[in-house]
C-alpha atoms as one frame of an Amber mdcrd trajectory, in Angstrom:
protein
  92.681  98.528  74.186  94.889 100.304  71.700  95.348 103.946  72.651  94.144
 103.443  76.222  96.143 104.176  79.375  95.981 102.150  82.560  97.675 103.278
  85.770  98.782 101.126  88.702  99.080 102.938  92.033 100.352 100.504  94.658
 102.282 100.701  97.901 105.972  99.888  97.909 105.255  96.622  99.743 102.614
  95.546  97.235 104.824  96.483  94.307 107.706  94.394  95.658 105.448  91.440
  96.457 104.182  91.388  92.870 107.712  92.075  91.540 106.546  95.044  89.487
 110.015  96.623  89.316 111.151  93.723  87.162 107.966  94.074  85.134 108.862
  97.735  84.558 112.313  96.680  83.399 110.704  94.360  80.879 108.479  97.211
  79.692 111.536  99.427  79.251 113.270  96.670  77.296 110.496  96.405  74.727
 110.591 100.140  74.084 108.437 101.745  76.765 110.165 104.771  78.286 109.558
 106.455  81.682 107.459 109.611  81.644 107.658 112.581  83.974 104.043 113.542
  83.366 101.430 110.999  84.390  98.067 110.443  82.788  95.478 111.138  81.784
  94.388 107.576  82.546  91.350 105.669  81.377  91.647 103.247  84.311  93.638
 103.325  87.551  94.198 100.074  89.421  95.220 100.980  92.945  95.606  99.849
  96.510  95.775 103.019  98.571  94.896 101.250 101.814  98.256 102.155 103.395
  97.717 105.797 102.512  94.092 105.835 103.721  94.991 104.258 107.077  97.939
 106.614 107.635  96.184 109.782 106.410  94.726 110.564 109.841  98.146 110.796
 111.475 100.602 111.448 108.659 100.578 114.717 106.711 102.433 113.243 103.735
  99.883 110.448 103.373  97.070 112.971 103.736  98.559 115.100 100.972  99.019
 112.105  98.685  95.422 111.032  99.258  94.187 114.589  98.651  96.161 114.803
  95.408  94.781 111.467  94.257  91.202 112.490  95.052  91.732 115.819  93.285
  92.956 114.000  90.183  89.940 111.701  90.221  87.568 114.647  90.672  89.190
 116.479  87.761  88.913 113.357  85.549  85.434 111.927  86.197  85.692 109.583
  83.218  88.680 107.773  84.750  87.609 104.385  86.117  88.969 103.402  89.540
  89.556  99.766  90.376  88.251  99.969  92.972  86.290 103.075  94.126  87.781
 104.670  97.242  84.561 104.556  99.336  84.175 100.834  98.624  87.775 100.162
  99.565  87.532 102.281 102.718  84.660 100.209 104.139  86.767  97.043 103.948
  89.496  98.699 106.007  87.070  98.613 108.939  86.134  95.139 110.170  83.088
  96.609 111.891  81.767  97.615 108.453  82.848  94.487 106.567  81.451  92.142
 109.233  78.090  93.888 109.042  78.094  93.104 105.331  79.054  89.496 106.039
  76.311  89.207 108.636  73.659  89.989 105.997  74.747  87.110 103.755  72.767
  84.613 105.829  69.506  86.194 104.637  70.446  87.034 101.053  72.068  83.623
 100.412  69.851  81.441 102.586  69.135  79.020  99.721  72.865  78.294  99.405
  73.450  77.576 103.122  76.009  80.376 103.349  76.558  82.191 106.625  79.135
  83.975 108.768  79.899  83.248 112.442  78.293  85.350 115.196  80.473  88.343
 116.061  80.698  91.194 118.532  82.137  94.680 118.069  84.247  95.875 121.008
  84.544  99.654 120.620  86.285 100.520 123.888  87.581  98.961 127.085  84.800
  97.150 128.947  84.633  94.938 132.000  84.420  91.178 131.484  80.817  90.926
 132.695  79.653  93.479 130.111  81.405  91.573 127.323  79.897  88.277 128.525
  76.406  89.722 128.479  76.917  91.087 124.965  78.218  87.668 123.859  75.027
  85.990 125.062  72.905  88.591 123.273  74.802  88.121 119.989  74.939  84.328
 120.272  78.715  83.938 120.568  80.327  80.877 122.124  83.853  79.853 123.093
  86.403  79.583 121.724  86.561  83.067 120.217  88.912  84.529 117.668  89.841
  88.158 118.293  90.832  90.454 115.395  91.779  94.136 115.258  89.217  96.606
 113.959  91.621  97.931 111.305  91.802  95.319 108.557  95.027  96.472 106.943
  98.690  96.635 107.884 100.947  94.319 109.848  98.950  94.728 113.066  95.775
  93.487 111.370  97.300  90.013 111.110  97.903  89.806 114.866  95.048  87.723
 116.274  94.240  85.628 119.312  92.145  82.628 120.349  90.270  83.111 123.622
  88.960  80.041 125.456  87.222  81.340 128.598  85.537  84.332 130.220  88.561
  84.957 132.394  90.741  85.368 129.305  88.514  88.156 127.972  90.909  90.399
 129.876  93.300  89.817 126.945  90.970  91.709 124.589  92.464  94.950 123.291
  89.780  97.271 121.821  88.830  98.335 119.282  88.446  94.808 117.959  86.056
  92.121 116.779  85.232  88.912 118.634  84.054  86.099 116.382  82.930  82.583
 117.307  85.557  80.106 116.139  84.186  77.432 113.804  86.039  74.131 113.545
  86.906  73.553 109.892  89.498  70.820 109.703  92.473  73.212 109.389  91.554
  74.070 105.792  90.948  77.615 104.551  89.536  78.347 101.105  90.604  81.715
  99.724  88.360  82.993  96.954  90.124  85.530  94.735  87.852  87.763  92.659
  88.868  89.537  89.439  85.800  91.138  87.908  83.430  88.434  86.653  85.963
  85.689  87.352  86.909  84.066  90.621  89.414  81.447  91.709  89.411  79.234
  94.795  92.747  78.319  96.413  93.186  76.000  99.384  95.405  77.115 102.276
  96.381  75.749 105.701  94.420  77.104 108.655  93.888  76.746 112.387  93.263
  73.255 113.696  90.108  72.175 115.529  89.572  73.056 119.191  87.027  71.632
 121.679  83.788  73.597 121.736  82.857  75.463 124.890  84.911  77.250 127.556
  88.056  75.675 128.986  91.005  76.759 131.116  93.397  76.963 128.191  95.471
  80.133 127.999  94.935  82.616 125.190  96.835  81.767 122.005  98.337  84.766
 120.223  99.300  84.257 116.584  99.920  85.990 113.267  97.526  84.887 110.526
 100.317  85.038 107.932 102.158  82.340 109.845  99.267  79.898 109.601  97.539
  80.594 106.276 100.193  81.439 103.694 101.048  78.792 101.040 104.430  78.155
 102.650 103.155  78.284 106.245 104.191  75.567 108.691 102.845  75.927 112.216
 101.873  73.646 115.097  98.559  75.509 115.101  97.639  73.958 111.743  98.438
  70.337 112.680  95.266  68.427 113.507  95.276  66.578 116.825  92.871  63.936
 115.553  92.230  61.901 112.433  89.217  63.056 110.479  87.818  62.515 106.979
  88.467  65.161 104.387  85.737  67.758 104.125  84.022  68.245 100.781  85.254
  71.249  98.788  83.013  74.308  98.587  80.199  74.014  96.078  81.229  75.884
  92.923  77.650  77.089  92.510  77.526  78.389  96.092  80.863  80.184  95.714
  79.663  81.765  92.460  76.495  82.960  94.208  78.577  84.361  97.076  80.906
  86.253  94.738  77.994  87.661  92.751  76.262  88.894  95.913  79.443  90.440
  97.346  80.249  92.231  94.101  76.862  93.918  94.370  77.167  94.628  98.092
  80.744  95.924  97.889  80.717  97.601  94.491  84.196  96.178  93.905  85.973
  94.018  91.330  89.274  93.142  93.053  88.881  91.490  96.434  89.285  88.218
  98.293  86.950  86.215 100.523  88.086  83.772 103.208  85.662  80.864 103.575
  85.687  77.636 105.569  83.535  74.501 105.720  82.142  73.686 109.166  83.041
  70.116 110.177  79.676  69.756 111.919  77.200  71.274 109.455  79.237  71.415
 106.196  77.965  74.987 105.875  79.968  77.408 103.740  81.069  80.006 106.286
  82.489  83.429 105.387  85.056  84.623 107.947  86.732  87.621 106.286  86.882
  89.871 103.211  90.161  91.291 101.883  91.060  94.290  99.720  93.066  93.555
  96.554  94.778  90.384  97.876  98.057  88.944  96.641  96.445  86.392  94.292
  99.113  83.812  95.135  98.248  80.536  93.466  96.108  82.120  90.723  97.796
  81.293  87.396  95.372  83.401  85.346  95.576  86.594  87.422  97.341  88.871
  84.907  95.261  87.748  81.932  92.051  87.954  83.989  92.904  91.472  85.144
  93.573  92.591  81.586  90.317  91.017  80.404  88.421  92.850  83.132  90.070
  96.166  82.246  89.187  95.626  78.600  85.609  94.822  79.587  85.333  97.958
  81.721  86.675 100.144  78.912  84.456  98.482  76.300  81.376  99.134  78.439
  82.453 102.733  78.958  82.951 103.206  75.221  79.590 101.622  74.443  77.882
 103.925  76.932  79.383 107.032  75.295  80.338 106.087  71.713  80.925 109.689
  70.671  83.406 110.431  73.441  86.113 108.031  72.334  86.502 109.573  68.885
  85.879 113.195  69.741  88.619 115.833  69.301  88.451 116.524  73.018  89.176
 112.893  73.784  92.104 112.808  71.374  93.552 115.981  72.861  93.179 114.703
  76.403  95.094 111.509  75.708  97.546 113.105  73.314  97.146 110.164  70.916
  95.377 109.532  67.649  93.062 106.521  67.292  95.017 103.442  66.259  94.054
 100.086  64.812  94.305  97.028  67.032  97.542  95.133  66.474  96.858  91.599
  65.282  99.075  88.567  65.730 100.077  88.625  62.072 101.045  92.299  62.228
 102.793  92.043  65.588 106.417  93.114  65.830 108.698  90.105  66.397 111.521
  90.174  68.924 114.963  90.050  67.216 116.486  86.534  67.430 119.924  87.970
  68.254 118.617  89.418  71.520 116.840  86.257  72.645 119.304  85.505  75.456
 118.682  88.955  76.928 114.933  88.423  76.694 115.133  85.097  78.487 117.277
  86.655  81.235 114.722  89.427  81.746 111.854  86.994  81.952 113.753  84.829
  84.414 114.320  87.886  86.580 110.736  89.010  86.206 109.210  85.810  87.518
 112.073  84.360  89.609 112.266  81.302  87.388 114.937  78.708  87.951 116.644
  76.957  85.034 113.653  74.660  84.505 110.630  76.038  86.302 109.280  79.016
  88.213 108.842  79.287  91.971 105.473  77.536  92.271 104.357  79.132  95.543
 104.829  82.837  95.102 104.751  83.313  91.356 102.400  80.581  90.194 100.250
  83.100  88.333 102.700  83.450  85.427 100.865  84.012  82.140 100.908  81.206
  79.583 102.424  83.418  76.924 105.622  83.895  78.946 105.606  80.192  79.779
 105.429  79.382  76.055 108.276  81.744  75.288 110.694  80.290  77.810 109.991
  76.660  77.050 109.452  76.852  73.306 112.150  79.496  72.762 109.954  81.547
  70.472 108.142  84.907  70.703 104.890  84.426  72.653 102.048  84.824  70.176
  99.498  86.394  72.551 102.057  88.985  73.668 101.115  91.868  71.331  97.417
  91.698  72.209  97.780  91.043  75.918 100.635  93.193  77.130 101.342  95.849
  74.490  99.196  98.430  76.268 101.213  98.293  79.492 102.989 100.794  80.207
 105.466 103.456  81.389 106.852 103.159  84.883 107.230 106.103  87.219 107.437
 106.466  90.984 105.416 108.797  93.183 106.633 108.726  96.778 106.248 105.040
  97.682 103.785 104.266  94.905 104.358 102.723  91.483 102.393 103.913  88.470
 102.149 102.217  85.124 101.077 104.204  82.113  99.705 102.350  79.120 101.365
 103.172  75.845 100.887 101.078  72.683 104.065  99.791  71.100
């Protein structure tokens, strides 16, 4: 990837969650300096979901989105991870659930399905909703989710147990039959051709059919994050452990969704029905947090390299043309090998260790296993073996200059 530039355009919240400010400080330490001018980029990794959602009602967000789209239009060779149209469809649960609903046919051989659901576009009387439920095959209890699948409000959900409680529905929203799954959620994180399955706590089992129980309102972050502890996840009964999802079935699911979505960075929430042991898809997420994925950074870099290699192979003349050199402002360079890699000065080792501790919130002996468990092995080796990480020059040396645009963070690749 020598001579290539990769940009990261993320919301302030996403940047803080992934601790990218500390990553930028590390980049500055090893000799990467901030740039006023940005680009041109070969690849831009972004999560503009905040901007897209706010664009309809906020002029500043609309302008930022317009500027971004103008840049992409002016640089058609720049690869977006992921394309804006693909990302936009996942912001709408009506659209994403229609995609999920088709999985039953395309993945029939793998016994993969999604629960029956109903789109509620506007306020309706209870009888109308009941009739639509019968038509769509829904049954109580129901889980109610907002139509918009991004932002703090999208995590506010409810469990509805009877027809009378349908008055608690607040359109636009989605009603989905609740499937008992033993309080275990399997989050599938996708990074290009690779995927990782992480187990999380989830809602406990509830009796099937209508009952006079009041509606339960909850925030999904409070029940399904790694550190979550809620009475809603504590099973009321003893039950045998469910088998984990079939690795072959999950691979088939990921492959199908990559085709259907046209995306490389997304997450899928799946559960195992306690009654049928069917792999059931209940949600799809844009560029998730990848908590619990130790190989996230290295997998992302591998995918970026793969994307750029395919682009170069498709147009071999473009990479070495004068126009290409002028656009990037850089001459072609040889790939740095481990033997030719610059070594970090021993006298500054204490400073390096301090930066890495700050970068990944490591304690004196180990890192915080919940939030930052995706720390690359090469940093792990450095801290514990007290020596320069060998893979460092080939894995990280293309990332990057740090600049801020409004509430977004951009990284610009720049070889050391």
